[in-house]
N, C-alpha and C positions, 0 to 999 in steps of 0.2 A: 504494500500500500504506500502511495506517495504521500509524504507529509505536506500539509498545507502551509506550514510556516516553519521558520528556523529560529531557535533561541540562541542569541550570541552572548558569550561571556563579556563582562564589562571591560576586561583588559585588552580585547582584540581591537585593532585599529579599524578605521573605516574601510581601508583598502582590503584588510583581511575579511571583513564582513561581506564586502562586495564579491571577493574571490570565493567565499564559501556558499554563495547562493546556489551553486550547482548541486549542493547536497539535496535540494528539493527535487532534482532530476538526476539521480545517480546513474541512469543508463546512458546519459549523453557522453560521458567521458570514460566510462569503464572499459571501452573497447580498445583503448591504447594503453601501453605501459606507462607513458608519460602522464596520462590522465589518472591512472591508478596511483602512481607515486605522488602526484600533486594532491590528490584527494586524501591519501593516507597521511601526508605531511600535515595538512591543515586539520584533519580529523584529530590528530594527536594533540593539537593546540586547543581545538574546540572542546574536547572532553577532558583535557588536562591529564592525560595518561598515555603511555606509549602504545602504539599500534603494533602488536607483536608480529603480524604478517609483514608489515612494512619493514621492521627491523630485520626480520628473517630474510627478506629479499635483499637487503643491503649486505648482510653477512654472507649470504650465499654468493652474491655477485663478487664480493671481495675474495672469497675463497677460490672461486673459479678463475678470477683474474690473477690472483697470486700464484695459482698453479700453472700458469703458462711457463713451459720449460724453455726458457731463453737459450740456455747453453746447447740443448739438444737441437732445437730448431735452427739456430745459427750455424752450428757445425755441419749439420746435414745439408743445409741449403748452400752454404758457402764452400765447404770442403768435400761434401759427399761422404762424410764420415760421422759416426756416432760417438760422441765424447764419452759416453757411458762404457764403451768398449776399449778405452784408452786411458793411460795414466792411472790415476787412483779410481777411476770410474765415476767420480762425482761430476755433477752437471754444473757446478758453480764456476765463478770467475777464476779461482785459483787453478783448478785443473785445466780449464780452457787455456789459460795463459801458459801453463807448463807444456801443453801439447801443441797449441796452435800459435803461440806468440802473444806479446803484450797487447797488440791492437785488438785481437779477437777477445782477449780477456777483459780489456777495458770496456769494450762495447757490451759484453754480457753483464759486467758489474753495473754499468750505468742504467741499463734497461731494468735489471733486477732492483736497483735502488729506486728508480722512478715508479716501479710497481708498488712500492710502499708509500712513497711521498705523495704522488699525484692523487690517488684515490682519496686519501685523508683530506687533502686540500679541497677537493671537489665536494666531499661530504660536508665539510665545515662551511664551504661557500654557499651551498644550496639548502642545507638543513641545519643552519646555525641555531635554530630554536629548539632543536632536540637536545636531549641530555648529553653532557660531555662523555658519558660512558659509551655512547655510540661510536666515538672515535677509538676508544680502547678496544672494544670487541671487534670492530672492523679491522683495526690494525692486526689484532691477533689472528683473525681469519685470513688476512693476506699472508702472514708469515706461515701459518699452518698449510695454506695452499701451496706455498713454495716448497715446504719441507715434505708434504705428503700430497703430491700432485695427483689429481684425479685423472690426468692424461697419461700418467706413467705408472699406473696400477698402485697409486698411493705411495710411491717412492719419490724422492726429490733431492734438493740441495740441503745445505746446512743452515740456511736462513739468515746468514750474516748481512748480505747486501740489502735484502728486503727489510730486515729488522732495522738496519741503519736508516733506510729511507723513511720508515714510520717514525723512528726516533727523531730524525732531523726535523720533522714537523711538530711532534708532540713536545720534545724537550731538546731544542737545538744545542744548548750548552752541553748537555750530557752527551749528545752525539759527537760534538767536537772533542770532548775529553776522551771518549772511547777511541776516536780515530787517531788522536795523538799518541795514546798509549799503544794502540795497535802498530802504528808506524815505528815507534821506538823498539817494541819487542820484536817486530819482524826484522828490523835492521840489525839487531844484535844476534838473534838466533837463526835467521833465514828460514824460519818455519812459520807458515801462515797460521796454523792452528794455535801456536803459542801466542801470536799476535791477537787472534780472535778471543782467546780465553783471557788474555791480559786486558783486552778492551772491556769484556764483561765484568771482570773484577774491578776495573776502574769505575764502571757504571754503578756497581754496588756501593763503592766508597762515595761516589758523587751523591747517591741517594741518601747516604747517612749524614752528609754534611749540608746538603742543599735542601731547600724547602720548595718542592714542586707539588702540584696538585695530585690528589689521590688517584684519579683515573690514569694519569701518566705514570705514577709510581707503580700501580698494579700492572700496567702494560710492561714496564721494564722488568719487573720481577718475573712475570710469566714467560716473557720472551727469552729472558736469560736462561731460565730452566730448559726451554726448548733448544736453544743454541748449544748449551753445554751438553745436553743429552745427545744431540746430533754429532758431537765431537767425541763420543765415548771411545771409539776405536783409536782416535788420535791420542786421547788421554792414556789409554792402555799401553800404546806403543811408547809414549814418553816415560811412563812409569818403568817400563821394561828397559828403557834406554836405547830403543831401536831408532 
């Protein structure tokens, strides 16, 4: 049944009220994804509670986007080879650099970095009225997509570049600290895994001394666990001295 009127909360602006008038005619815009997202966005403001389906759509989209296997696609199209069958078998920038050179590795790193940064930028730009936790869980979905790609039978990279991209948007100072420590550790040891783990440790220290918002703090803690767990084989080899 179509409602004959719409009740507007007092805090909504005149522009929002005008935009919400299509709630009287829900079939008009439900046929397009843009109309659905637009409706869901303003519905969450109208009723002052999150729209679970809307949030789920965002998280699923981030997971699928984060799962794009940059290293595999680039090496297959550019060199006709699968990076998973070469070097360490990892799809990330480090192994691509080791096998195909710094240019290919840099390109993979930049794309994986942007996979984390750009989606959060767009979410904040178009859905700024939503809870800040939307960015936290969206960033986590991006990293999980990279590490457990649905296009590679839920296998993937170690999540460093994509995590850094998310962190560069959520906590840029923390991202800079991590990059500096990574560069120092890498230059001393010549082992990328040591640099990555050093960067994670630096982020934990940064969280202990800096006052950043709780959603960003939770993101750093959860992603740190994922990145460290993805380096478990490297940690085992370092402990054995290999």
